[in-house]
VMD Tcl script that draws the C-alpha trace (Angstrom):
set ca {
  {95.11 98.56 83.52}
  {98.34 97.71 85.49}
  {97.83 101.30 86.74}
  {97.67 102.18 90.83}
  {94.86 104.56 91.32}
  {96.30 105.11 94.92}
  {92.32 105.64 95.82}
  {92.77 103.93 99.19}
  {95.76 105.89 100.28}
  {94.71 108.88 102.21}
  {98.22 110.28 102.50}
  {99.04 110.48 98.75}
  {98.34 113.10 96.36}
  {95.56 112.34 94.36}
  {97.29 110.97 90.86}
  {96.15 112.52 87.30}
  {93.85 109.75 86.19}
  {91.91 109.21 89.53}
  {91.56 113.12 89.70}
  {90.24 113.23 85.99}
  {87.91 110.23 86.57}
  {86.27 111.82 89.95}
  {85.95 115.07 87.96}
  {83.79 113.18 84.98}
  {82.15 110.99 87.44}
  {80.87 114.19 89.49}
  {80.05 115.84 86.36}
  {77.73 113.16 85.22}
  {75.86 112.90 88.71}
  {75.43 116.55 89.11}
  {71.84 117.76 88.28}
  {71.36 119.92 85.66}
  {68.70 120.85 83.08}
  {70.80 121.26 80.17}
  {71.84 117.55 79.54}
  {68.10 116.70 79.75}
  {67.30 119.53 77.12}
  {70.06 118.06 75.01}
  {68.84 114.81 74.93}
  {65.28 115.63 74.22}
  {66.04 118.37 71.49}
  {69.38 116.88 69.58}
  {69.38 120.11 67.67}
  {70.36 122.15 70.91}
  {73.31 119.74 71.62}
  {75.44 123.05 70.76}
  {74.29 124.60 73.99}
  {77.24 124.73 76.72}
  {77.05 122.85 79.74}
  {77.80 123.88 83.13}
  {80.76 121.19 83.46}
  {81.70 120.79 79.59}
  {84.98 122.79 80.24}
  {86.10 120.49 83.16}
  {84.95 117.00 81.71}
  {86.80 118.05 78.18}
  {89.95 118.83 80.19}
  {89.51 115.26 82.35}
  {88.66 113.52 79.13}
  {92.03 114.93 77.55}
  {93.95 113.55 80.45}
  {92.46 109.98 80.30}
  {93.27 109.86 76.75}
  {96.95 111.08 77.08}
  {97.43 108.53 80.10}
  {95.26 105.59 78.26}
  {97.75 105.94 75.20}
  {100.48 105.84 77.17}
  {99.10 102.88 78.93}
  {98.32 101.03 75.80}
  {102.01 101.95 74.20}
  {103.43 100.10 77.34}
  {100.90 97.47 76.92}
  {101.58 96.75 73.34}
  {105.46 96.74 73.79}
  {105.10 94.23 76.80}
  {102.98 92.00 74.72}
  {105.52 91.93 72.00}
  {108.45 91.39 74.18}
  {107.95 87.83 75.43}
  {111.08 87.90 77.59}
  {109.15 89.75 80.14}
  {106.73 89.02 82.99}
  {104.14 91.38 81.88}
  {103.71 89.71 78.27}
  {101.61 87.32 80.09}
  {99.74 89.98 82.18}
  {95.73 89.80 82.55}
  {95.02 93.43 83.16}
  {92.10 94.60 80.68}
  {94.64 96.83 78.62}
  {96.99 94.11 78.12}
  {94.58 91.48 77.39}
  {93.08 93.79 74.52}
  {96.59 94.72 73.33}
  {97.59 90.99 72.97}
  {93.95 90.05 71.36}
  {94.47 93.20 68.86}
  {98.14 91.58 67.85}
  {96.95 88.24 67.25}
  {98.08 86.95 63.83}
  {95.04 85.09 63.29}
  {92.40 87.97 64.05}
  {90.69 89.08 61.05}
  {91.31 92.57 59.63}
  {87.83 93.81 60.25}
  {87.81 92.65 63.82}
  {90.93 94.64 64.95}
  {90.49 97.35 66.94}
  {92.27 100.69 66.09}
  {94.47 102.31 68.80}
  {91.93 104.90 69.43}
  {89.32 102.47 69.86}
  {91.15 100.63 72.28}
  {91.99 103.65 74.24}
  {88.09 104.68 74.08}
  {87.73 101.66 76.47}
  {89.37 103.01 79.22}
  {86.87 105.41 80.41}
  {84.35 102.79 79.25}
  {85.62 100.07 81.87}
  {86.29 102.76 84.59}
  {82.76 104.32 84.67}
  {81.05 100.95 84.21}
  {82.77 99.35 87.11}
  {82.72 102.09 89.23}
  {79.20 102.17 91.31}
  {78.08 98.97 89.25}
  {79.93 96.61 90.99}
  {79.47 97.99 94.49}
  {75.76 98.66 93.81}
  {75.32 94.72 92.47}
  {77.27 93.32 95.57}
  {74.78 95.21 97.77}
  {71.63 93.75 95.93}
  {73.58 90.39 96.04}
  {73.99 90.44 99.98}
  {70.09 91.84 100.28}
  {69.04 89.08 98.19}
  {70.80 86.38 100.19}
  {69.79 87.90 103.52}
  {66.00 86.96 102.54}
  {66.93 83.40 101.74}
  {68.90 81.44 104.20}
  {68.42 78.15 101.69}
  {70.34 79.69 99.04}
  {72.68 81.56 101.68}
  {73.47 77.87 102.87}
  {73.99 76.48 99.62}
  {76.18 78.89 98.12}
  {78.29 79.23 101.24}
  {78.91 75.29 101.05}
  {79.92 75.85 97.30}
  {82.37 78.64 98.12}
  {83.81 76.80 100.79}
  {85.04 74.16 98.16}
  {87.24 76.21 96.75}
  {90.59 75.94 98.93}
  {92.05 79.25 98.56}
  {90.95 82.66 99.77}
  {91.94 84.10 96.74}
  {90.66 82.23 93.53}
  {91.03 82.84 90.21}
  {88.79 83.53 87.36}
  {88.75 79.99 86.33}
  {87.95 78.72 89.78}
  {85.17 81.20 90.26}
  {83.87 80.43 86.60}
  {83.59 76.66 87.71}
  {81.25 77.21 90.33}
  {77.57 76.67 88.73}
  {75.28 77.78 91.47}
  {77.65 80.99 92.32}
  {76.88 81.77 88.71}
  {73.07 81.22 88.99}
  {72.85 83.44 91.73}
  {74.83 86.38 90.16}
  {73.04 86.23 87.03}
  {69.62 86.24 89.05}
  {70.75 89.31 91.00}
  {71.53 91.06 88.16}
  {68.39 90.24 86.11}
  {66.17 91.64 89.42}
  {68.67 94.49 90.73}
  {70.42 95.55 87.63}
  {73.04 98.17 88.43}
  {72.27 100.00 85.11}
  {68.58 100.25 84.77}
  {68.84 101.61 81.33}
  {71.18 102.29 78.42}
  {71.53 104.48 74.99}
  {72.78 103.71 71.65}
  {73.03 105.86 68.40}
  {72.37 104.34 65.12}
  {75.24 104.40 62.70}
  {73.18 103.54 59.84}
  {69.66 103.06 58.80}
  {68.10 99.66 59.56}
  {64.99 97.95 60.22}
  {64.37 96.08 63.57}
  {61.68 93.21 63.29}
  {59.48 92.69 66.08}
  {58.12 89.36 67.93}
  {54.89 90.85 68.62}
  {53.03 93.46 66.57}
  {51.75 97.04 68.05}
  {49.22 99.64 67.19}
  {51.19 103.17 66.98}
  {49.59 106.49 68.09}
  {47.82 106.89 64.62}
  {46.01 103.41 64.83}
  {48.58 101.80 62.48}
  {49.88 98.25 63.16}
  {53.64 98.08 63.12}
  {55.51 94.76 62.95}
  {58.90 96.45 62.58}
  {60.54 99.66 63.46}
  {62.59 101.50 60.85}
  {65.59 103.46 62.44}
  {67.40 106.46 60.96}
  {71.09 106.73 61.14}
  {71.64 109.20 63.83}
  {68.88 108.55 66.05}
  {69.33 107.50 69.71}
  {67.67 104.32 70.84}
  {66.75 103.59 74.47}
  {67.10 100.11 75.74}
  {65.20 99.39 78.90}
  {67.26 96.65 80.58}
  {65.50 96.67 83.93}
  {62.16 96.79 82.17}
  {63.06 93.73 80.02}
  {64.50 91.97 83.09}
  {60.94 92.11 84.86}
  {58.84 91.92 82.07}
  {55.97 89.27 82.95}
  {55.91 88.15 79.44}
  {59.15 86.89 79.34}
  {59.82 85.80 82.88}
  {56.35 84.91 84.30}
  {54.15 86.36 86.95}
  {56.79 86.72 89.52}
  {59.28 88.47 87.32}
  {59.74 91.31 89.78}
  {60.93 88.99 92.44}
  {64.23 87.45 93.35}
  {63.38 83.66 92.76}
  {66.01 82.63 95.11}
  {67.21 81.06 91.85}
  {65.60 77.62 92.66}
  {62.54 77.55 90.52}
  {64.28 79.57 87.80}
  {67.37 77.24 87.47}
  {65.40 73.94 88.80}
  {68.62 73.58 91.46}
  {67.72 71.11 94.16}
  {68.87 71.65 97.47}
  {69.53 69.24 100.11}
}
mol new
graphics top color blue
foreach p $ca { graphics top sphere $p radius 0.5 }
foreach p [lrange $ca 0 end-1] q [lrange $ca 1 end] { graphics top cylinder $p $q radius 0.2 }
display resetview
């Protein structure tokens, strides 16, 4: 976001956004029965939680700073004379994309929607990146052939600070990363709330608890939907009998090693 958290500097006082994010992350990882009860019984979501007040204060701080950062990004995007007009941080990219003249109106995000992405990106990228990296190193440690193949491809890059374009041009790296994220996904599940009534068709019918065969699922507005990412990534019907194993990329992508 073109914003320094000073997270690695022990000699500076923790800045506002860093402190706010830390509070929210700590609150979300603290064990408490109240969030569980609220999740199971939506009618009880009015119950105050242990960290609600602290979380609301932190969210207000993140929104205030996020709004200011967005304003600066929009001003920079409109001023072509500044170097920051071509900045590639997330907020700048969102701001430039949102200001594009060829973007249909229905695809344009409001300022509130853009600012809402600030905590999303921070929370989503905090532990997930380090967890995925850890599992990637573990997976590579158990297969020397893949390790060697990947190292040889990476050594072809003639810089220690490659751009995203250079990294995206490495097919074997892409294969390894995708397989790590399949077997060792950092986020095992997520939830979404239906914004309207809908009908979800099923590829295979199932028999419900009442013995009725269903070929579709009817979803009502406001219902919470659980998306079991890890279960789908390790589903044998989709990936085969060895779906729970890191396949060393070889059989999955038919890559021939020397």
